[in-house]
PARO-793825 format. One record per residue (C-alpha): residue in three letters; z, x, y. Coordinates in steps of 0.5 Angstrom, whole numbers, always signed. Each point is the difference from the previous one (the first is absolute). Layout:
N
+------+-------+-------+-------+
! code !     Z !     X !     Y !
+------+-------+-------+-------+
!  ALA !     Z !     X !     Y !
...
+------+-------+-------+-------+
END
This chain:
246
+------+-------+-------+-------+
! code !     Z !     X !     Y !
+------+-------+-------+-------+
!  UNK !    +0 !    +0 !    +0 !
!  UNK !    -2 !    +6 !    +5 !
!  UNK !    -1 !    -2 !    +7 !
!  UNK !    -2 !    +7 !    +2 !
!  UNK !    -4 !    +0 !    +6 !
!  UNK !    +2 !    -7 !    +2 !
!  UNK !    +3 !    -2 !    +7 !
!  UNK !    +5 !    -6 !    -1 !
!  UNK !    +3 !    -4 !    +5 !
!  UNK !    +7 !    -4 !    -2 !
!  UNK !    +3 !    -4 !    +5 !
!  UNK !    +7 !    -2 !    +0 !
!  UNK !    +1 !    +7 !    -2 !
!  UNK !    +7 !    +2 !    +3 !
!  UNK !    +4 !    -3 !    -6 !
!  UNK !    +1 !    -3 !    -6 !
!  UNK !    -6 !    -2 !    -4 !
!  UNK !    -5 !    +3 !    +5 !
!  UNK !    +3 !    +6 !    +0 !
!  UNK !    +0 !    +1 !    -7 !
!  UNK !    -7 !    -2 !    +0 !
!  UNK !    -2 !    +5 !    +5 !
!  UNK !    +4 !    +6 !    -4 !
!  UNK !    -4 !    -2 !    -7 !
!  UNK !    -7 !    -1 !    +3 !
!  UNK !    +2 !    +7 !    +3 !
!  UNK !    +2 !    +3 !    -7 !
!  UNK !    -7 !    -3 !    -2 !
!  UNK !    -3 !    +5 !    +5 !
!  UNK !    -2 !    -5 !    +5 !
!  UNK !    +1 !    +2 !    +8 !
!  UNK !    +5 !    -6 !    +2 !
!  UNK !    +0 !    -3 !    +7 !
!  UNK !    +7 !    -3 !    +0 !
!  UNK !    +0 !    -5 !    +5 !
!  UNK !    +6 !    -4 !    +3 !
!  UNK !    +2 !    -3 !    +7 !
!  UNK !    +1 !    +6 !    +3 !
!  UNK !    -2 !    +7 !    -2 !
!  UNK !    +7 !    +2 !    +0 !
!  UNK !    +2 !    -5 !    -6 !
!  UNK !    -6 !    +3 !    -4 !
!  UNK !    +2 !    +7 !    +1 !
!  UNK !    +5 !    +1 !    -6 !
!  UNK !    -5 !    -3 !    -5 !
!  UNK !    -5 !    +5 !    +3 !
!  UNK !    +5 !    +6 !    +0 !
!  UNK !    +2 !    -2 !    -7 !
!  UNK !    -7 !    +0 !    -3 !
!  UNK !    -2 !    +7 !    +4 !
!  UNK !    +7 !    +3 !    -3 !
!  UNK !    -2 !    -2 !    -7 !
!  UNK !    -7 !    +4 !    +1 !
!  UNK !    -4 !    -6 !    +2 !
!  UNK !    -4 !    -2 !    +6 !
!  UNK !    +2 !    -6 !    +5 !
!  UNK !    +1 !    -1 !    +7 !
!  UNK !    +4 !    -6 !    +4 !
!  UNK !    -3 !    -5 !    +4 !
!  UNK !    +3 !    -6 !    +5 !
!  UNK !    -4 !    -6 !    +0 !
!  UNK !    +2 !    -8 !    +1 !
!  UNK !    -5 !    -2 !    -6 !
!  UNK !    +0 !    -7 !    +4 !
!  UNK !    -4 !    +3 !    +5 !
!  UNK !    -8 !    +1 !    -2 !
!  UNK !    -1 !    +5 !    +6 !
!  UNK !    +6 !    +4 !    -2 !
!  UNK !    -2 !    +0 !    -7 !
!  UNK !    -7 !    +2 !    +2 !
!  UNK !    +2 !    +6 !    +4 !
!  UNK !    +5 !    +2 !    -6 !
!  UNK !    -5 !    +0 !    -5 !
!  UNK !    -5 !    +4 !    +5 !
!  UNK !    +6 !    +5 !    +0 !
!  UNK !    +1 !    +0 !    -7 !
!  UNK !    -7 !    +1 !    -1 !
!  UNK !    -1 !    +6 !    +5 !
!  UNK !    +7 !    +4 !    -3 !
!  UNK !    +0 !    -2 !    -8 !
!  UNK !    -7 !    -3 !    -1 !
!  UNK !    -4 !    -6 !    -1 !
!  UNK !    +5 !    -5 !    -4 !
!  UNK !    -2 !    -3 !    -6 !
!  UNK !    +7 !    -2 !    -3 !
!  UNK !    +4 !    -5 !    +4 !
!  UNK !    +6 !    -3 !    -2 !
!  UNK !    +3 !    -6 !    +4 !
!  UNK !    +7 !    +0 !    -1 !
!  UNK !    +3 !    -1 !    +7 !
!  UNK !    +4 !    -6 !    +0 !
!  UNK !    +6 !    -4 !    +3 !
!  UNK !    +4 !    -6 !    -1 !
!  UNK !    +3 !    -5 !    +5 !
!  UNK !    +3 !    -5 !    -5 !
!  UNK !    +3 !    -7 !    +2 !
!  UNK !    -1 !    -7 !    -2 !
!  UNK !    -6 !    -3 !    +3 !
!  UNK !    +4 !    -5 !    +4 !
!  UNK !    +3 !    +6 !    +4 !
!  UNK !    -6 !    +5 !    -1 !
!  UNK !    -3 !    +2 !    +7 !
!  UNK !    -7 !    +0 !    +2 !
!  UNK !    +1 !    +7 !    +2 !
!  UNK !    +3 !    +2 !    -7 !
!  UNK !    -6 !    -3 !    -3 !
!  UNK !    -5 !    +3 !    +4 !
!  UNK !    +3 !    +7 !    -1 !
!  UNK !    +0 !    +0 !    -7 !
!  UNK !    -7 !    -2 !    -1 !
!  UNK !    -2 !    +5 !    +5 !
!  UNK !    +3 !    +6 !    -4 !
!  UNK !    +0 !    -2 !    -7 !
!  UNK !    -7 !    -4 !    +0 !
!  UNK !    -4 !    +2 !    +6 !
!  UNK !    +2 !    +7 !    +0 !
!  UNK !    -3 !    +1 !    -7 !
!  UNK !    -7 !    -3 !    +3 !
!  UNK !    +0 !    +5 !    +6 !
!  UNK !    +1 !    +6 !    -5 !
!  UNK !    -5 !    -3 !    -5 !
!  UNK !    -5 !    -1 !    +6 !
!  UNK !    +1 !    +6 !    +3 !
!  UNK !    -1 !    +4 !    -7 !
!  UNK !    -5 !    -3 !    -3 !
!  UNK !    -6 !    +3 !    +3 !
!  UNK !    +3 !    +7 !    -2 !
!  UNK !    +0 !    -3 !    -7 !
!  UNK !    -7 !    -3 !    +0 !
!  UNK !    -3 !    +7 !    +2 !
!  UNK !    +4 !    +4 !    -5 !
!  UNK !    -2 !    -6 !    -5 !
!  UNK !    +7 !    +1 !    -3 !
!  UNK !    +6 !    -4 !    +2 !
!  UNK !    +7 !    -2 !    -2 !
!  UNK !    +4 !    -6 !    +4 !
!  UNK !    +7 !    -2 !    -3 !
!  UNK !    +3 !    -6 !    +4 !
!  UNK !    +8 !    +0 !    -2 !
!  UNK !    +1 !    -7 !    +0 !
!  UNK !    +7 !    -3 !    -4 !
!  UNK !    +2 !    -5 !    -5 !
!  UNK !    +2 !    -5 !    +6 !
!  UNK !    -7 !    +0 !    +1 !
!  UNK !    -2 !    -3 !    -7 !
!  UNK !    +6 !    -5 !    +0 !
!  UNK !    +3 !    -1 !    +6 !
!  UNK !    +8 !    +1 !    +2 !
!  UNK !    +4 !    -5 !    +5 !
!  UNK !    +1 !    +3 !    +6 !
!  UNK !    -6 !    +5 !    +0 !
!  UNK !    -6 !    -5 !    +2 !
!  UNK !    -3 !    +5 !    +5 !
!  UNK !    +1 !    +6 !    -5 !
!  UNK !    -2 !    -4 !    -6 !
!  UNK !    -7 !    -2 !    +4 !
!  UNK !    -1 !    +7 !    +2 !
!  UNK !    +1 !    +3 !    -7 !
!  UNK !    -5 !    -6 !    -3 !
!  UNK !    -5 !    +2 !    +6 !
!  UNK !    +0 !    +7 !    -3 !
!  UNK !    -2 !    -3 !    -7 !
!  UNK !    -6 !    -4 !    +3 !
!  UNK !    -2 !    +6 !    +5 !
!  UNK !    +0 !    +5 !    -6 !
!  UNK !    -5 !    -5 !    -4 !
!  UNK !    -5 !    -1 !    +6 !
!  UNK !    +0 !    +7 !    +1 !
!  UNK !    -1 !    +2 !    -7 !
!  UNK !    -6 !    -5 !    +0 !
!  UNK !    -3 !    +3 !    +7 !
!  UNK !    +1 !    +8 !    -2 !
!  UNK !    -1 !    +0 !    -7 !
!  UNK !    -7 !    +2 !    +1 !
!  UNK !    +2 !    +6 !    +4 !
!  UNK !    +4 !    +2 !    -6 !
!  UNK !    +6 !    -2 !    +4 !
!  UNK !    +6 !    -3 !    -4 !
!  UNK !    +5 !    -5 !    +3 !
!  UNK !    +6 !    -2 !    -4 !
!  UNK !    +7 !    -2 !    +1 !
!  UNK !    +7 !    +1 !    -3 !
!  UNK !    +6 !    -5 !    +0 !
!  UNK !    +7 !    +4 !    +0 !
!  UNK !    +6 !    -4 !    -2 !
!  UNK !    +7 !    +2 !    +2 !
!  UNK !    -1 !    +7 !    +2 !
!  UNK !    +6 !    +4 !    +2 !
!  UNK !    -2 !    +2 !    +7 !
!  UNK !    +3 !    -1 !    +7 !
!  UNK !    -3 !    -7 !    +1 !
!  UNK !    +4 !    -2 !    -6 !
!  UNK !    +6 !    +4 !    +1 !
!  UNK !    +4 !    -7 !    +3 !
!  UNK !    -2 !    -4 !    -6 !
!  UNK !    +6 !    -4 !    -2 !
!  UNK !    +4 !    +2 !    -6 !
!  UNK !    -2 !    -7 !    -4 !
!  UNK !    -7 !    +2 !    +1 !
!  UNK !    +1 !    +7 !    -3 !
!  UNK !    +3 !    -3 !    -6 !
!  UNK !    -5 !    -6 !    +0 !
!  UNK !    -6 !    +6 !    -1 !
!  UNK !    +4 !    +4 !    -5 !
!  UNK !    +1 !    -6 !    -4 !
!  UNK !    -6 !    -3 !    +0 !
!  UNK !    -5 !    +5 !    +0 !
!  UNK !    -2 !    +3 !    -7 !
!  UNK !    +1 !    +7 !    +3 !
!  UNK !    +7 !    -2 !    +2 !
!  UNK !    +0 !    +4 !    +7 !
!  UNK !    -3 !    +0 !    +7 !
!  UNK !    -6 !    +5 !    +1 !
!  UNK !    -1 !    +6 !    +3 !
!  UNK !    -5 !    +3 !    +5 !
!  UNK !    -2 !    +5 !    -6 !
!  UNK !    -1 !    -6 !    -4 !
!  UNK !    -6 !    -2 !    +5 !
!  UNK !    -3 !    +6 !    +2 !
!  UNK !    -3 !    +2 !    -7 !
!  UNK !    -4 !    -6 !    +0 !
!  UNK !    -3 !    +1 !    +7 !
!  UNK !    -2 !    +7 !    -2 !
!  UNK !    -4 !    -3 !    -6 !
!  UNK !    -3 !    -5 !    +4 !
!  UNK !    -2 !    +5 !    +5 !
!  UNK !    -3 !    +5 !    -5 !
!  UNK !    -7 !    +0 !    -4 !
!  UNK !    +4 !    -3 !    -6 !
!  UNK !    +0 !    -6 !    +4 !
!  UNK !    -8 !    -1 !    +2 !
!  UNK !    -1 !    -6 !    -4 !
!  UNK !    +6 !    -4 !    +3 !
!  UNK !    -1 !    -4 !    +6 !
!  UNK !    +3 !    -6 !    +3 !
!  UNK !    +6 !    +0 !    -5 !
!  UNK !    +7 !    -2 !    +2 !
!  UNK !    +5 !    +4 !    -4 !
!  UNK !    +8 !    -2 !    -1 !
!  UNK !    +5 !    +5 !    +0 !
!  UNK !    +6 !    -4 !    -1 !
!  UNK !    +4 !    +2 !    -6 !
!  UNK !    -3 !    -6 !    -3 !
!  UNK !    +5 !    -5 !    +5 !
!  UNK !    -6 !    -5 !    +1 !
!  UNK !    -2 !    -1 !    -7 !
+------+-------+-------+-------+
END
């Protein structure tokens, strides 16, 4: 699953799943653009990659702004090379019951989680088409497949990523560009650090694997989907949840 000679972009690369994906893509040989809301936030991940013998550079960008994304992709191209691997992992949650959910919280979650992925795909597709090779992975969630009370905005954004992946797979397949989604379950990250203990106990009792996942459970699948080994896989959504949603 070598990615030597490839330039990869990972959004939301400052911590958790995104940071681990960036590290493992670098371990596979890719030069990695670590994108976060600020360059300082992405610096730690880039430093860890470079210290381990890989190649990475941090970039700050508001993924919800197409103008900022276009500038960022141009900078990445100039410093690391044309991006042919894209992992749209950037995301946030602003949970509340729909009765109390504000328009601002709805818009911000959709803009970052869903529009952000669109912005990066739109900005990278020309380089991928020119190279006649590209890999796009959108990080969705089991919430996008099954929904969760109190997360209408988050669920809608993650379900939207699945639909986006299907359409992009059909649009870009003829150019040897694949697009897939992954749907992690409950993964131990900063976002799930505040999960109530009853929810943790529910996951442990309900999931056949009997535990929450880790970023290390997720990243290897992303590396596989970004490699030549997955050249005939596109438009798919792969769940990584320890069997919780069986």
